C-alpha positions as a LaTeX table, in Angstrom:
\begin{tabular}{lrrr}
\hline
Residue & $x$ (\AA) & $y$ (\AA) & $z$ (\AA) \\
\hline
Met1 & 92.34 & 179.97 & 170.69 \\
Asp2 & 93.42 & 176.19 & 171.03 \\
Lys3 & 94.87 & 175.37 & 174.43 \\
Tyr4 & 93.31 & 178.43 & 175.85 \\
His5 & 90.16 & 179.49 & 177.66 \\
Leu6 & 88.38 & 182.96 & 177.30 \\
Val7 & 87.54 & 184.58 & 180.64 \\
Ile8 & 86.42 & 188.10 & 181.58 \\
Asp9 & 87.72 & 190.27 & 184.52 \\
Cys10 & 85.35 & 192.81 & 185.94 \\
Ser11 & 84.82 & 195.17 & 188.67 \\
Tyr12 & 82.31 & 197.79 & 190.22 \\
Trp13 & 82.53 & 199.30 & 186.84 \\
Gln14 & 80.60 & 196.77 & 185.24 \\
Gln15 & 77.52 & 197.00 & 187.34 \\
Ala16 & 75.39 & 194.33 & 185.96 \\
Leu17 & 76.40 & 191.15 & 183.86 \\
Gly18 & 73.91 & 189.33 & 181.70 \\
Phe19 & 75.26 & 185.95 & 181.82 \\
Gly20 & 72.70 & 184.46 & 179.60 \\
Glu21 & 74.09 & 186.66 & 176.74 \\
Phe22 & 77.83 & 185.48 & 176.85 \\
Lys23 & 77.74 & 182.17 & 178.67 \\
Glu24 & 78.15 & 180.38 & 175.25 \\
Tyr25 & 81.48 & 182.05 & 174.67 \\
Val26 & 83.12 & 183.10 & 178.20 \\
Glu27 & 84.19 & 180.21 & 180.41 \\
Gly28 & 85.10 & 181.85 & 183.68 \\
Ile29 & 85.08 & 185.30 & 185.35 \\
Ile30 & 87.57 & 187.18 & 187.50 \\
Pro31 & 85.71 & 190.02 & 189.28 \\
Arg32 & 87.66 & 192.51 & 191.46 \\
Ser33 & 87.64 & 191.86 & 195.41 \\
Thr34 & 89.78 & 194.86 & 196.47 \\
Tyr35 & 91.28 & 198.38 & 195.45 \\
Gly36 & 93.87 & 198.67 & 198.21 \\
Thr37 & 91.79 & 198.72 & 201.32 \\
Trp38 & 88.42 & 199.51 & 199.77 \\
Lys39 & 86.17 & 196.63 & 199.11 \\
Asp40 & 84.61 & 196.20 & 195.80 \\
Leu41 & 80.83 & 196.77 & 196.27 \\
Lys42 & 80.14 & 194.36 & 193.41 \\
Phe43 & 82.30 & 191.29 & 194.23 \\
Arg44 & 79.93 & 189.16 & 196.06 \\
Glu45 & 77.10 & 189.83 & 193.84 \\
His46 & 79.35 & 189.04 & 190.65 \\
Val47 & 80.44 & 185.74 & 192.38 \\
Lys48 & 77.06 & 184.71 & 193.52 \\
Glu49 & 75.42 & 185.35 & 189.99 \\
Ala50 & 78.11 & 183.72 & 188.22 \\
Val51 & 77.68 & 180.42 & 190.49 \\
Asp52 & 73.96 & 180.65 & 190.17 \\
Phe53 & 74.51 & 180.67 & 186.19 \\
Gly54 & 76.53 & 177.59 & 186.57 \\
Tyr55 & 80.23 & 178.90 & 186.45 \\
Asp56 & 82.43 & 176.83 & 188.39 \\
His57 & 85.64 & 178.55 & 187.40 \\
Ile58 & 85.96 & 181.95 & 189.24 \\
Ala59 & 88.84 & 183.83 & 190.57 \\
Thr60 & 89.40 & 187.41 & 191.77 \\
Phe61 & 92.09 & 190.11 & 191.44 \\
Ala62 & 93.25 & 192.28 & 194.35 \\
Trp63 & 94.55 & 195.78 & 193.27 \\
Phe64 & 97.62 & 196.55 & 195.41 \\
Arg65 & 98.19 & 200.28 & 196.33 \\
Pro66 & 101.81 & 200.92 & 197.97 \\
Met67 & 100.97 & 203.61 & 199.67 \\
Gln68 & 98.26 & 201.77 & 201.95 \\
Asp69 & 99.05 & 199.42 & 204.87 \\
Val70 & 99.76 & 195.93 & 203.30 \\
Lys71 & 98.30 & 194.05 & 206.31 \\
Ala72 & 95.20 & 196.26 & 205.89 \\
Gln73 & 95.01 & 195.31 & 202.36 \\
Ile74 & 95.34 & 191.62 & 202.93 \\
Ser75 & 92.66 & 191.95 & 205.80 \\
Ala76 & 90.29 & 193.49 & 203.19 \\
Val77 & 90.77 & 190.56 & 200.78 \\
Arg78 & 90.22 & 188.14 & 203.57 \\
Ala79 & 86.89 & 189.77 & 204.30 \\
Gln80 & 85.68 & 189.70 & 200.75 \\
Leu81 & 86.66 & 185.90 & 200.32 \\
Glu82 & 84.95 & 184.96 & 203.54 \\
Asp83 & 82.08 & 182.40 & 203.02 \\
Thr84 & 82.56 & 182.61 & 198.86 \\
Pro85 & 83.94 & 179.85 & 197.00 \\
Val86 & 86.58 & 181.63 & 195.65 \\
Asn87 & 90.12 & 179.85 & 195.90 \\
Phe88 & 92.35 & 181.75 & 193.53 \\
Val89 & 93.50 & 185.42 & 194.02 \\
Leu90 & 95.55 & 187.51 & 191.62 \\
Ala91 & 97.78 & 190.31 & 192.94 \\
Asp92 & 97.11 & 193.28 & 190.64 \\
Ile93 & 100.44 & 194.97 & 190.58 \\
Glu94 & 100.44 & 198.28 & 188.51 \\
Glu95 & 100.93 & 201.26 & 190.92 \\
Ser96 & 104.15 & 202.78 & 191.88 \\
Ser97 & 103.32 & 205.97 & 193.74 \\
Arg98 & 103.08 & 207.15 & 197.12 \\
Leu99 & 100.02 & 208.94 & 196.27 \\
Ser100 & 97.96 & 207.58 & 193.31 \\
Gly101 & 98.20 & 206.37 & 189.74 \\
Asp102 & 101.70 & 207.06 & 188.68 \\
Met103 & 102.41 & 210.51 & 190.35 \\
Phe104 & 105.52 & 211.54 & 192.26 \\
Pro105 & 106.77 & 210.78 & 194.63 \\
Arg106 & 107.31 & 207.23 & 193.27 \\
Tyr107 & 108.82 & 204.38 & 195.48 \\
Ser108 & 112.32 & 203.22 & 194.57 \\
Pro109 & 112.43 & 199.80 & 192.73 \\
Asp110 & 113.76 & 198.31 & 195.86 \\
Gln111 & 111.02 & 199.76 & 198.21 \\
Leu112 & 108.36 & 198.78 & 195.62 \\
Asn113 & 109.72 & 195.20 & 195.14 \\
Asp114 & 109.66 & 194.89 & 198.97 \\
Leu115 & 106.05 & 195.94 & 199.30 \\
Val116 & 104.85 & 193.87 & 196.69 \\
Trp117 & 106.53 & 190.72 & 198.12 \\
Gln118 & 104.83 & 191.51 & 201.42 \\
Phe119 & 101.49 & 191.73 & 199.66 \\
Val120 & 101.92 & 188.41 & 197.32 \\
Ser121 & 103.49 & 186.34 & 200.10 \\
Gly122 & 100.74 & 187.79 & 202.53 \\
Leu123 & 98.04 & 186.49 & 200.50 \\
Glu124 & 99.33 & 183.12 & 200.58 \\
Thr125 & 98.42 & 183.05 & 204.24 \\
Leu126 & 94.80 & 183.29 & 203.28 \\
Gly127 & 95.20 & 179.53 & 202.22 \\
Val128 & 94.51 & 180.43 & 198.33 \\
Asn129 & 96.12 & 179.79 & 195.23 \\
Val130 & 97.99 & 183.00 & 194.60 \\
Gly131 & 98.97 & 184.62 & 191.06 \\
Ile132 & 100.52 & 187.87 & 189.85 \\
Tyr133 & 98.93 & 190.32 & 187.30 \\
Thr134 & 100.99 & 193.15 & 185.83 \\
Arg135 & 102.57 & 194.30 & 182.54 \\
Ser136 & 106.20 & 193.83 & 181.50 \\
Thr137 & 106.60 & 197.47 & 180.62 \\
Trp138 & 105.51 & 198.31 & 184.21 \\
Val139 & 107.82 & 195.84 & 185.75 \\
Asp140 & 110.71 & 197.16 & 183.55 \\
Ser141 & 110.10 & 200.57 & 184.45 \\
Tyr142 & 109.38 & 200.63 & 188.19 \\
Cys143 & 110.07 & 197.07 & 189.70 \\
Pro144 & 112.73 & 195.28 & 187.60 \\
Lys145 & 113.52 & 192.87 & 190.64 \\
Leu146 & 109.69 & 191.56 & 190.46 \\
Val147 & 110.74 & 189.57 & 187.37 \\
Thr148 & 113.45 & 187.62 & 189.30 \\
Trp149 & 110.64 & 185.83 & 191.57 \\
Met150 & 107.19 & 186.51 & 190.06 \\
Tyr151 & 107.28 & 183.26 & 188.05 \\
Arg152 & 107.20 & 181.23 & 191.39 \\
Tyr153 & 103.47 & 181.96 & 190.86 \\
Pro154 & 100.96 & 181.92 & 187.99 \\
Val155 & 101.64 & 185.07 & 185.84 \\
Trp156 & 98.93 & 187.14 & 184.17 \\
Leu157 & 100.20 & 189.90 & 181.70 \\
Ala158 & 98.42 & 192.74 & 180.13 \\
Ser159 & 99.16 & 194.27 & 176.78 \\
Tyr160 & 96.71 & 195.28 & 174.11 \\
Pro161 & 97.41 & 194.87 & 170.34 \\
Phe162 & 94.67 & 197.17 & 169.13 \\
Ala163 & 94.51 & 200.67 & 168.10 \\
Lys164 & 92.53 & 203.35 & 170.49 \\
Gly165 & 88.94 & 203.56 & 170.09 \\
Arg166 & 85.98 & 201.35 & 171.18 \\
Leu167 & 84.30 & 199.01 & 168.98 \\
Tyr168 & 80.72 & 197.69 & 169.47 \\
Met169 & 79.98 & 194.07 & 168.30 \\
Ser170 & 78.80 & 190.68 & 169.00 \\
Trp171 & 81.08 & 187.85 & 170.90 \\
Arg172 & 81.11 & 185.85 & 167.57 \\
Gln173 & 82.23 & 188.89 & 165.72 \\
Met174 & 84.89 & 189.60 & 168.09 \\
Leu175 & 86.32 & 186.25 & 168.53 \\
Asp176 & 86.30 & 185.60 & 164.58 \\
Asn177 & 87.54 & 188.89 & 163.31 \\
Tyr178 & 89.49 & 190.48 & 166.40 \\
Ala179 & 90.67 & 188.16 & 169.18 \\
Pro180 & 94.45 & 187.03 & 168.87 \\
Lys181 & 94.93 & 183.89 & 167.00 \\
Thr182 & 98.21 & 183.16 & 168.98 \\
Phe183 & 99.22 & 183.71 & 172.51 \\
Ser184 & 101.71 & 186.47 & 172.49 \\
Pro185 & 101.41 & 189.05 & 175.11 \\
Tyr186 & 104.16 & 191.58 & 174.89 \\
Tyr187 & 107.56 & 191.42 & 176.47 \\
Val188 & 110.43 & 193.80 & 176.89 \\
Lys189 & 113.55 & 192.82 & 175.41 \\
Thr190 & 115.02 & 192.16 & 178.72 \\
Trp191 & 112.63 & 189.92 & 179.91 \\
Gly192 & 114.48 & 186.71 & 179.72 \\
Phe193 & 111.51 & 184.26 & 180.34 \\
Pro194 & 109.99 & 181.96 & 177.76 \\
Lys195 & 106.42 & 183.09 & 176.67 \\
Thr196 & 105.30 & 179.73 & 177.71 \\
Asp197 & 106.02 & 180.60 & 181.28 \\
Thr198 & 103.03 & 182.96 & 181.18 \\
Asp199 & 99.77 & 181.53 & 182.12 \\
Ala200 & 97.36 & 184.47 & 181.19 \\
Trp201 & 96.87 & 187.33 & 178.80 \\
Gln202 & 94.69 & 190.28 & 179.10 \\
Phe203 & 94.29 & 191.34 & 175.69 \\
Ser204 & 91.68 & 193.80 & 175.14 \\
Gly205 & 91.58 & 196.76 & 177.66 \\
Asp206 & 88.47 & 198.70 & 177.03 \\
Lys207 & 88.44 & 198.01 & 173.49 \\
Phe208 & 85.35 & 196.16 & 173.18 \\
Val209 & 81.73 & 196.69 & 173.94 \\
Leu210 & 80.10 & 193.45 & 173.83 \\
Pro211 & 76.48 & 191.87 & 174.95 \\
Gly212 & 75.65 & 191.40 & 178.57 \\
Ile213 & 78.23 & 193.95 & 180.00 \\
Tyr214 & 76.19 & 196.83 & 181.66 \\
Gln215 & 77.40 & 200.05 & 182.95 \\
Ser216 & 74.54 & 200.33 & 185.51 \\
Glu217 & 72.07 & 198.01 & 187.34 \\
Ser218 & 69.15 & 199.31 & 184.92 \\
Arg219 & 70.96 & 197.42 & 182.11 \\
Thr220 & 70.26 & 200.40 & 179.66 \\
Thr221 & 73.93 & 200.93 & 178.50 \\
Leu222 & 76.56 & 198.35 & 177.70 \\
Thr223 & 80.13 & 199.22 & 178.82 \\
Pro224 & 83.70 & 197.69 & 177.84 \\
Ile225 & 85.01 & 194.62 & 179.42 \\
Asp226 & 88.53 & 193.22 & 179.87 \\
Leu227 & 89.15 & 189.91 & 177.93 \\
Asp228 & 91.62 & 187.39 & 178.77 \\
Phe229 & 93.03 & 183.94 & 177.30 \\
Val230 & 94.25 & 181.67 & 180.19 \\
Ser231 & 96.19 & 178.47 & 180.11 \\
Asp232 & 94.85 & 175.18 & 181.27 \\
Arg233 & 96.98 & 175.23 & 184.29 \\
Phe234 & 95.45 & 178.90 & 185.27 \\
Phe235 & 91.82 & 177.70 & 184.40 \\
Thr236 & 92.20 & 174.79 & 186.83 \\
Leu237 & 93.33 & 176.98 & 189.59 \\
Met238 & 90.13 & 179.15 & 189.10 \\
Thr239 & 88.04 & 176.11 & 189.96 \\
Ile240 & 85.78 & 177.19 & 193.14 \\
Arg241 & 85.68 & 175.21 & 196.04 \\
Asp242 & 81.90 & 174.68 & 196.44 \\
Thr243 & 78.55 & 176.57 & 195.63 \\
Asp244 & 77.47 & 177.72 & 198.96 \\
Val245 & 77.79 & 181.42 & 198.33 \\
Pro246 & 75.70 & 183.75 & 200.59 \\
Ile247 & 73.43 & 186.32 & 199.21 \\
Pro248 & 75.18 & 189.51 & 199.15 \\
Asp249 & 73.98 & 192.16 & 201.47 \\
Pro250 & 72.43 & 195.34 & 199.67 \\
Ile251 & 74.63 & 198.25 & 198.86 \\
Ser252 & 73.40 & 201.07 & 200.93 \\
Tyr253 & 73.45 & 204.56 & 199.67 \\
Ile254 & 71.84 & 207.95 & 200.08 \\
Lys255 & 70.87 & 209.92 & 197.11 \\
Tyr256 & 71.75 & 213.56 & 196.59 \\
Arg257 & 71.20 & 216.28 & 194.05 \\
Cys258 & 73.97 & 218.88 & 192.84 \\
Met259 & 73.02 & 222.26 & 193.65 \\
Ala260 & 76.20 & 223.98 & 192.74 \\
Ala261 & 75.72 & 226.00 & 189.27 \\
Trp262 & 79.14 & 225.36 & 188.22 \\
Gly263 & 79.16 & 221.67 & 189.45 \\
Met264 & 80.76 & 219.74 & 192.39 \\
Lys265 & 84.46 & 218.94 & 192.23 \\
Ile266 & 85.24 & 215.11 & 192.79 \\
Arg267 & 88.59 & 214.34 & 194.55 \\
Val268 & 90.57 & 211.37 & 195.15 \\
Ala269 & 90.10 & 211.55 & 198.88 \\
Pro270 & 87.93 & 213.27 & 201.55 \\
Arg271 & 90.24 & 216.41 & 202.08 \\
Ala272 & 90.32 & 219.91 & 200.72 \\
Asp273 & 93.97 & 219.36 & 199.48 \\
Ala274 & 93.41 & 215.98 & 197.86 \\
Val275 & 93.94 & 215.60 & 194.11 \\
Asp276 & 91.16 & 216.85 & 191.95 \\
Thr277 & 90.23 & 214.47 & 189.52 \\
Gly278 & 88.97 & 216.99 & 186.82 \\
Leu279 & 85.56 & 215.35 & 186.98 \\
Arg280 & 82.53 & 217.40 & 188.05 \\
Ile281 & 78.91 & 216.31 & 189.09 \\
Ser282 & 76.87 & 218.74 & 186.99 \\
Tyr283 & 73.94 & 221.06 & 188.31 \\
Met284 & 70.71 & 219.24 & 189.23 \\
Arg285 & 72.46 & 215.90 & 188.67 \\
Glu286 & 71.28 & 213.01 & 191.20 \\
Phe287 & 74.15 & 210.80 & 192.40 \\
Lys288 & 74.40 & 208.10 & 195.06 \\
Val289 & 76.57 & 208.39 & 198.10 \\
Tyr290 & 77.91 & 205.21 & 199.79 \\
Glu291 & 79.88 & 206.68 & 202.64 \\
Glu292 & 80.13 & 209.93 & 204.54 \\
Thr293 & 82.92 & 211.71 & 206.48 \\
Lys294 & 83.72 & 214.96 & 207.95 \\
Ala295 & 87.13 & 216.71 & 207.30 \\
Asp296 & 88.35 & 220.21 & 206.75 \\
Gly297 & 85.03 & 221.93 & 207.77 \\
Tyr298 & 83.09 & 219.67 & 204.92 \\
Thr299 & 80.90 & 216.69 & 204.95 \\
Trp300 & 82.27 & 214.46 & 202.35 \\
Gly301 & 80.50 & 211.71 & 200.44 \\
Arg302 & 82.13 & 208.85 & 198.69 \\
Ile303 & 80.54 & 208.41 & 195.22 \\
Asp304 & 82.92 & 205.71 & 193.79 \\
Thr305 & 86.32 & 204.22 & 194.16 \\
Asn306 & 88.69 & 207.18 & 195.54 \\
Gln307 & 86.00 & 209.50 & 194.39 \\
Trp308 & 84.70 & 211.99 & 196.90 \\
Thr309 & 82.90 & 215.17 & 196.73 \\
Ala310 & 81.99 & 217.94 & 199.33 \\
Leu311 & 78.09 & 217.64 & 199.98 \\
Asn312 & 77.92 & 221.29 & 201.22 \\
Trp313 & 76.59 & 222.13 & 197.64 \\
Ser314 & 73.85 & 219.42 & 197.43 \\
Val315 & 70.64 & 218.25 & 199.02 \\
Lys316 & 69.32 & 214.82 & 200.09 \\
Ile317 & 66.48 & 213.52 & 197.84 \\
\hline
\end{tabular}
C-alpha cells in the first residue's frame, strides 16, 4: 500500500521467526514485551534476531491488565527494555475486567480510563516513544473517555475485514490478493476523528499463515501472524537506538509427562479456584514448565502465559 509500511507483531505464540523467508516483504517487527507483569519469554530473542538480520525498525507492545498493579507492569516493561535498542512502546489496551479477558465484574468506564491513563503516562517515564493500541469498538463499549485523549499519542487500531477461517499462502499472494488496498480501519459512528489521525492498522488477526512464522522452536509447523500497515510517522518512531543487543538468556524449564488418565486441567492462575481454561494436557503428553509455586496443597507449574496446571498428576522426565 502506498505511503504505508508492512510490519508484523508477534509474541511468545510465534516461537521462531524465519526472517530470511519474509524480509523481502516485511519492513519492521513489533514483538510483545509484557503481558501485565509477565515478561514475554521470546521478546529479547525476537529483538536480537531481528537486529542480527538487519532490521532497524523495531517497536514493542505491552499488554495492559487493569487488574494488576500499574507500577509493577511498568517495571516489567522497563526490565524487558533494558540493554535493548527498542525505543517505541505501544500500550495494548483491550481488557476491561477485574478477572481476565472480558469477564465480570468489569471496571466502570471512569475507573478504566484512569487506570489506562496511569499506564500510558507511566510508560513515558521510561524515556521512550509511547503509543496506544486498541479497537474503536472496545473504546466505545468500555472506555469512551479514552478517545478524548488517546490521539495525543500515535494510535494503532485493530479491525479485521475478513471472514473467519485461516488461509495458507505465500507473502506475495497475500499482498496481491488479500491485503487491503486502502488504509481503512473500522471506526464506530461516534468516533469523531479523521481516519488520517490513526497511524497504524492491524488488519489480519489470525487469518493468514505465511512462510517463516513458526509455532515452535523446531520450525516444523507454521502459525498465524498479525499483519499491520503503519504510517511514515509511526515507522520513523520504530527506529531503534543502536544495535548493541545482548544475547538473550536461555529459557529454563523442566519437562514433565502427564500421568492423569483423563488429562490435567489448565487454569489461569496457580489456585484451585482459578478459572478453568477448558484446555487439558492429555495422558502421556510431555510438556514444559517454566515456573513452579505451591498453593492450596498442590505444586503448580506455569506452562504458558496465564496457564497453570497442578503437577501432582505428572512426573519429571
